[in-house]
N, C-alpha and C positions, 0 to 999 in steps of 0.2 A: 366925531366920526372915528376917532382912534380906537375907542372901546369896541365899536361894532366891527371894525376891521380885524381887531385881535380875535374876537369871537368867531368871525368867519374863517380866519386862518386856522384857528384851533379845530374847527369843524372839518376843514379840508384835511388837516393832518390826521384827525381821527378816522375819516373816511378812507384816506390813503392806507393807514395801518390796517383797517378792516379788510380792504381789498388784498393786502399782502398776506394776511393771515386767514383768509376765507377758507382755504382748503383745510387748514388745521381745525377751524371751527366746525366744518362739515364732518371731519373725522371724529371729533369729540362728540358731536351731536349724534352721529350714527351709532357710535359705540354705546352711548348712554341709552339710546332708544332700543338697541338690541338687548342691553342688560335689563331694561324694564320689561320688554316683551318676554325675556327669559324668566324673570321672576313671576310674571303673570302666568306663563305656561306651567311653571313648577307648582304654583299655588292652585291653579285650576285643574290640571290634569294629573300631576305626579303626587301631590299631597293626598288626595282622597283615594289613591291607588290601593286596591285590595286584591289579594289573590282570589282566583275563582273558587267558589265554594267546593267544587269537586276536587280541585287540587289541594285545598286546605284539608279536606276530609281524608284525602289520600295520604298526606304527610302525617296526619294524626293517627291514621290506621297503621302507619309504619312504626309508630311508637314515639314520634316527636311531640313535644308539648306545645300548647297554644302559645306559650311565651317564645319558643323557638320559631314558630311560624311568624309571629309578629316581628321578631328580630330579623328574620329573613326578608320580610316585607320592607322593613326599614332599610336594610342593606341595599335592596333593589332601588329604593327611592334615592338613597344617597349616591348610588352608582350612576343613576340617570342624571342627577344634578351635577355630579362631577364631570360626566361626559359633556354636558352642556357648557359647563364652566371652561373646560379645556378647549372646546370648539370656539368659544367666545374669545379666549386668549389667543388662540392661533389665528383667528380672523383678524383681530386687532394687530397682531404682529405682522401679518401679511400686508394689511392696509398701510401701516406706518412704514414698512420697508419699501413698498411701492412709492409712497410719497417721498421718502428720503432719496431714492435713486432718481426719481423724476426731477426733484429739485437739484440734485447734483448735476444731472445731464443738462438741465436748463441753464444753470449758472456757469458751466464750463465752456470756455471758448471753443468754437468749431474745430480749430486745428488740433487742440488737445483731445477732443472727442474722437477725431479720425484716427489719431495715433493709438489711442487706448483700445479701439475696437479691432484694429488689425493685428 
């Protein structure tokens, strides 16, 4: 029975650690999910993005080459991807900051909490 008790105790410790770190696991999972959704969005919508034919013809009529129009299109795609990346980083920063202060507030005794808020 000693081996079974050891296994049961190890499982209890593992479950206890999982409960302690559940919020962190949720944060990591949400951030990965948002990253994958962002990659899918960029691949499906931003990757095949092309300028309107009338706008492309207008730029060419102004004297710009097709290479410049393609470069401009690529710059717009990179700009959209960079904006998404910055929003993703900002959201992650805010989530981690919220978790940090919630943990600090939860682990600080009430008397210290009262003095710090006044």
